[in-house]
Every structure is written in C-alpha cells, then in structure tokens.
C-alpha positions as CSV (number, residue, x, y, z in Angstrom):
1,M,0.0,0.0,0.0
2,R,1.6,3.2,-1.2
3,L,1.0,6.8,-0.3
4,E,0.2,7.6,-3.9
5,Q,-2.6,5.0,-3.8
6,L,-4.0,6.5,-0.6
7,R,-3.9,10.0,-2.0
8,S,-5.8,8.9,-5.1
9,F,-8.3,7.0,-3.0
10,V,-8.9,10.0,-0.6
11,A,-9.3,12.4,-3.6
12,V,-11.9,10.1,-5.2
13,A,-13.7,9.6,-1.9
14,E,-13.9,13.3,-1.2
15,L,-14.8,14.5,-4.8
16,R,-16.9,11.4,-5.7
17,H,-15.6,11.7,-9.3
18,F,-12.5,10.0,-10.9
19,T,-11.8,12.8,-13.4
20,Q,-12.0,15.6,-10.8
21,A,-9.9,13.5,-8.4
22,A,-7.2,13.0,-11.1
23,I,-7.0,16.7,-11.7
24,A,-6.8,17.4,-7.9
25,V,-3.8,15.0,-7.4
26,G,-2.1,16.0,-10.7
27,V,-2.2,12.6,-12.5
28,A,-3.8,11.3,-15.6
29,Q,-7.2,9.6,-15.0
30,P,-6.0,6.2,-16.3
31,S,-3.1,6.3,-13.8
32,L,-5.5,7.2,-11.0
33,S,-7.9,4.4,-12.0
34,K,-5.0,1.9,-12.1
35,Q,-3.9,3.0,-8.6
36,I,-7.5,2.5,-7.3
37,H,-7.8,-1.0,-8.9
38,S,-4.4,-2.0,-7.5
39,L,-5.4,-0.9,-4.0
40,E,-8.7,-2.7,-4.3
41,A,-6.9,-5.9,-5.4
42,E,-4.4,-5.6,-2.5
43,L,-7.2,-5.1,0.0
44,G,-9.4,-7.8,-1.5
45,A,-12.5,-5.7,-1.6
46,P,-14.0,-3.0,-3.8
47,L,-13.8,0.5,-2.4
48,F,-16.2,2.3,-4.7
49,T,-19.5,1.6,-6.4
50,R,-19.4,3.1,-9.9
51,L,-22.6,5.0,-10.8
52,P,-23.4,6.8,-14.1
53,S,-22.4,10.3,-12.9
54,E,-20.4,9.7,-9.7
55,V,-19.0,7.1,-7.4
56,E,-20.0,6.1,-3.9
57,L,-18.0,4.5,-1.1
58,T,-18.6,0.8,-0.3
59,P,-18.5,-0.3,3.3
60,A,-14.9,-1.2,2.8
61,G,-14.2,2.3,1.4
62,E,-16.0,3.9,4.4
63,T,-13.8,2.0,6.7
64,L,-10.6,2.9,4.9
65,L,-11.3,6.6,4.4
66,P,-10.5,7.9,8.0
67,L,-7.5,5.6,8.3
68,A,-6.1,6.8,4.9
69,Q,-6.6,10.4,6.0
70,R,-4.8,9.8,9.2
71,I,-1.9,8.0,7.4
72,L,-1.5,10.9,4.9
73,A,-1.6,13.5,7.7
74,D,1.1,11.5,9.6
75,A,3.2,11.3,6.5
76,E,2.9,15.1,6.0
77,T,4.0,15.6,9.6
78,A,7.0,13.4,9.1
79,H,8.1,15.3,6.0
80,R,7.7,18.6,7.7
81,E,9.6,17.4,10.8
82,V,12.6,16.3,8.7
83,R,12.5,19.5,6.6
84,N,12.5,21.6,9.7
85,L,15.4,20.0,11.4
86,V,17.6,22.7,10.0
87,G,15.9,25.2,12.3
88,L,13.0,27.7,12.3
89,T,14.1,29.6,9.2
90,R,11.2,28.1,7.2
91,G,8.2,25.9,7.7
92,R,4.5,26.1,8.2
93,V,2.1,26.1,11.2
94,R,-1.6,25.5,10.9
95,L,-3.4,27.0,13.9
96,G,-7.1,26.8,14.6
97,A,-8.9,29.3,16.9
98,T,-12.4,30.2,17.9
99,P,-13.7,33.6,16.6
100,S,-13.4,35.2,20.1
101,L,-9.7,34.1,20.3
102,C,-9.0,35.2,16.7
103,T,-9.9,38.8,17.8
104,S,-8.1,38.8,21.2
105,L,-5.3,36.3,22.1
106,A,-4.3,35.1,18.6
107,P,-3.3,38.4,17.0
108,R,-0.8,39.5,19.6
109,V,0.7,35.9,19.8
110,L,1.0,35.6,16.0
111,R,2.5,39.1,15.8
112,R,5.3,38.3,18.2
113,F,5.8,34.9,16.6
114,H,6.1,36.4,13.1
115,L,8.6,39.0,14.3
116,D,10.7,36.2,15.8
117,H,10.3,33.7,13.0
118,P,9.5,35.6,9.7
119,G,10.2,32.6,7.6
120,I,7.5,30.5,9.1
121,E,4.2,30.5,7.2
122,L,1.2,30.9,9.4
123,R,-2.2,29.5,8.4
124,V,-5.2,30.3,10.7
125,A,-8.5,28.5,10.6
126,E,-11.4,30.1,12.4
127,G,-14.3,28.0,13.6
128,G,-16.3,26.7,16.6
129,S,-14.5,24.4,19.0
130,Q,-16.2,21.3,17.8
131,E,-15.2,21.9,14.2
132,L,-11.6,22.7,15.3
133,V,-11.4,19.5,17.3
134,S,-12.6,17.5,14.3
135,A,-10.0,19.2,12.0
136,L,-7.2,18.6,14.5
137,S,-8.1,14.9,14.9
138,H,-8.0,14.5,11.1
139,G,-4.6,16.1,10.9
140,E,-5.8,19.2,9.1
141,L,-4.4,21.4,11.9
142,D,-1.2,21.3,14.0
143,L,-2.6,23.2,17.0
144,A,-5.9,24.6,18.0
145,L,-7.1,27.1,20.7
146,V,-10.4,25.6,21.8
147,V,-12.9,25.7,24.7
148,L,-12.7,22.6,26.9
149,P,-16.1,21.0,27.1
150,S,-17.3,19.8,30.5
151,T,-17.4,16.2,29.2
152,G,-13.7,16.4,28.3
153,I,-11.9,16.6,24.9
154,D,-11.5,13.9,22.2
155,P,-9.2,11.2,23.6
156,A,-7.2,11.4,20.4
157,L,-6.1,14.8,21.5
158,S,-4.1,16.3,24.4
159,A,-5.0,19.7,25.7
160,A,-3.2,22.1,28.1
161,P,-5.5,24.6,29.8
162,I,-4.1,28.1,29.3
163,L,-6.7,30.5,30.7
164,S,-10.1,30.8,32.3
165,E,-12.5,33.6,31.2
166,A,-15.8,34.9,32.4
167,L,-18.9,34.8,30.3
168,V,-21.1,37.9,30.4
169,V,-24.3,39.2,28.9
170,A,-23.9,41.6,26.0
171,A,-26.7,44.1,25.6
172,P,-27.2,47.3,23.7
173,V,-25.9,50.5,25.4
174,G,-28.8,52.1,27.2
175,S,-30.7,49.0,27.9
176,V,-32.3,48.6,31.3
177,L,-31.0,45.4,32.9
178,P,-30.2,44.1,36.4
179,D,-26.5,44.5,37.2
180,P,-25.3,41.9,37.8
181,M,-27.8,39.6,36.1
182,R,-28.8,36.1,37.2
183,V,-29.2,33.4,34.6
184,E,-32.9,33.4,35.7
185,D,-33.2,37.0,34.4
186,L,-32.8,35.7,30.9
187,R,-36.0,33.8,31.1
188,D,-38.2,36.4,29.4
189,R,-35.5,38.1,27.3
190,P,-34.9,37.0,23.7
191,L,-31.4,35.7,23.1
192,V,-29.2,36.2,20.0
193,M,-27.8,32.7,19.6
194,F,-24.7,31.3,17.9
195,R,-25.0,28.7,15.3
196,P,-24.6,25.0,16.2
197,G,-20.9,24.1,16.6
198,Y,-20.1,26.9,19.1
199,T,-19.4,25.8,22.6
200,L,-20.9,29.2,23.7
201,R,-24.3,28.1,22.3
202,D,-24.1,24.9,24.3
203,D,-23.0,26.7,27.5
204,A,-25.8,29.3,27.3
205,I,-28.6,26.7,26.6
206,E,-27.3,24.4,29.3
207,A,-27.2,27.3,31.9
208,C,-30.8,28.2,31.1
209,R,-32.0,24.6,31.4
210,R,-30.2,24.3,34.8
211,A,-32.1,27.4,35.9
212,G,-35.4,25.7,34.9
213,F,-36.3,27.2,31.5
214,E,-35.8,26.9,27.8
215,P,-34.3,30.1,26.3
216,T,-36.1,32.1,23.7
217,F,-34.2,32.9,20.5
218,A,-34.7,36.3,18.7
219,V,-32.1,35.4,16.1
220,E,-30.3,32.1,15.7
221,G,-27.4,30.8,13.6
222,G,-24.9,33.7,13.7
223,E,-21.1,33.9,13.8
224,L,-19.5,36.0,16.5
225,D,-19.4,39.3,14.6
226,A,-23.0,38.9,13.4
227,V,-24.2,38.0,17.0
228,L,-22.6,41.2,18.4
229,E,-24.0,43.3,15.5
230,F,-27.5,41.8,16.1
231,V,-27.3,42.6,19.8
232,E,-26.1,46.2,19.0
233,A,-29.1,46.5,16.7
234,G,-31.4,45.8,19.7
235,L,-32.6,42.3,18.6
236,G,-31.8,40.7,21.9
237,V,-29.0,40.0,24.4
238,A,-26.2,37.3,24.1
239,V,-24.0,35.4,26.4
240,V,-20.4,36.0,25.3
241,P,-16.8,36.0,26.6
242,E,-16.0,39.3,28.3
243,M,-12.9,39.9,26.1
244,V,-14.9,40.2,22.9
245,L,-16.7,43.4,24.1
246,A,-13.5,45.5,24.1
247,N,-13.7,48.3,21.7
248,R,-17.5,47.9,21.2
249,P,-18.9,51.2,22.3
250,G,-22.4,50.3,21.2
251,L,-22.5,47.3,23.6
252,R,-22.9,47.1,27.3
253,C,-21.1,44.4,29.3
254,V,-23.3,43.0,32.1
255,P,-21.7,40.6,34.5
256,L,-23.5,37.4,35.7
257,A,-24.1,37.1,39.4
258,P,-22.0,34.5,41.3
259,P,-21.3,31.7,40.6
260,G,-21.6,33.1,37.1
261,L,-20.4,31.2,34.0
262,R,-16.8,30.6,33.0
263,R,-15.0,28.6,30.3
264,T,-11.6,27.2,30.1
265,I,-9.4,27.8,27.0
266,A,-6.8,25.2,26.1
267,I,-4.2,24.7,23.4
268,A,-4.7,21.3,21.9
269,Q,-2.7,18.9,19.6
270,R,-2.9,15.4,18.4
271,R,-1.9,12.9,21.1
272,G,1.1,10.8,20.3
273,V,2.1,12.9,17.2
274,A,5.3,15.0,17.6
275,L,4.9,18.6,16.8
276,T,7.2,20.1,14.1
277,H,9.8,22.5,15.5
278,A,7.7,25.4,14.2
279,A,4.5,24.2,15.7
280,A,6.2,23.6,19.0
281,A,7.7,27.1,19.0
282,L,4.2,28.5,18.4
283,R,2.8,26.5,21.2
284,D,5.5,27.8,23.5
285,A,4.7,31.4,22.3
286,V,1.1,30.9,23.3
287,L,2.0,29.5,26.7
288,A,4.4,32.4,27.3
289,A,1.7,35.0,26.3
290,V,-0.8,33.8,28.9
C-alpha cells in the first residue's frame, strides 16, 4: 500500500468523481484508476460503487477513508519534521482558533511569533471548538485554541489549559437590565444565539436549562461578529466572553451574578504525534503569552 494510492483514494472519496480527483492530485485519469484498482486488489475488496455520474464508497471504502486520511496526515507531519530539522528559518504552522480568540489572544501571539520567525508560514483556521477538534483529529491542523467541554476533549487529542475567562451578557448600550444579572433573568429576554458548533451556544442553553427554563431565541445561527451586531441593533442579548466586548462602544457588558459562568481555553494537539519545530515554537509562544 503506497501513499500515492491512498492520496488517489482519498481524492476520489472526497470528490466522488474520478476525473476531478485525477485533476486534484495531478495525474492522468488512467493512472489514478490503475492505482485504485491496484489498491482494491491488494485489500481484496471494492472501495467504490461506480454510478453513471459519480461514485459512492462501499462499506470497505467507508472503513478505509478515515484511516487513509490519518496516514496521509502523519506522512505530511514526518516530511515537515525532517525539513524543519535545520531550524526555524522556514516551515508552516496551521493554527485553529475560535472567533473570540481570533480577535483577542491570537493576533498578539502571532505578531510576536512572526517577528521572531518571519520565515514560518502561518495559516489560521477560524471556527467553533467542535469543528476545530474534528479538524485537529484528522490532521488538518497542527494546533488549536479551543474551549474545553465539561465532558472532556476527544481522547485522540491532548490539551493544556491556558486561561479561564468569564462569560457575560452583551446588551445594547442604554438597555435597562439588572446589574449583575442572574441566569434566571434571561427567562423572558430574547437571546441572539450562535449557530450549532459553538461551545458558547451549548453553554448558554445548558445554563438556562439548569435554571429551569428553555431560552427564547430572537435570532439564531450567527457567527461571533454577526451576533454582536444583532445585539447592538437591539434584537436581543447574548452570552459571550467578556474579552470580545472590548472596543465595542455600542454594547454594554453586564456581569453574571455568582457563581456566574466561566469557560476554560486550552491549546490542543494530536496525542502521540510529535509537533514540528515550528508548531512547538508557536505552542511555547502561546503559553508564554498567557
């Protein structure tokens, strides 16, 4: 089983089309088809069902796909590790971060890191913690700044807590609200709610349920910037990290009464997979910054 075969297999599995997959991996379609047939013969099972306009994975293909993705990601890590042995003069780091951290912690850390290591290419993926954990598990990221869920993180990952931050209620300036607010005070107030995939959404809904009520949504499905804009427009209030309200003159920060709500931010990586020198240096820069 060769890496070229696995790359061809993953491309066909993701694109569901042999011609498009051949273009994606940069080979002629007959060569790609030959690699797939050879892989199927080696494994003793068909990997695809050929349909008139596309292909579908067989049960054997469904089983192989996540394993092949993991193998290719590990191979890429090995190549990067060897290339970077000469030092931190070149390389690449793929960092994932939640939207709130992309506007607060990440910029100052990445600025310092870029000044120290200008030859290192930085790629940042912004998303909810659940999406980042999935991307990290599949080898699509080197590191991720995520919110630790109360149930614990994916066992395929290791995570080091770096800070704890308070959650507050964001409201339009001039709104009349208790200060501080209790979670129970949100019972009759419409919430502007993040889309699924945000830990903030899960935290807010769970807090309301513990207080004995289901929250009412004024608007649902937004990203961080949209949620704050909707709140500023007077559509409702939102439960957000305190740090995202800096430099938002149109919004009021209302603390939650004790015990309040807090969340723990961690820097995560794949368990058992050595970081490249560049990724390790960025992890150290994050730890030093907090």
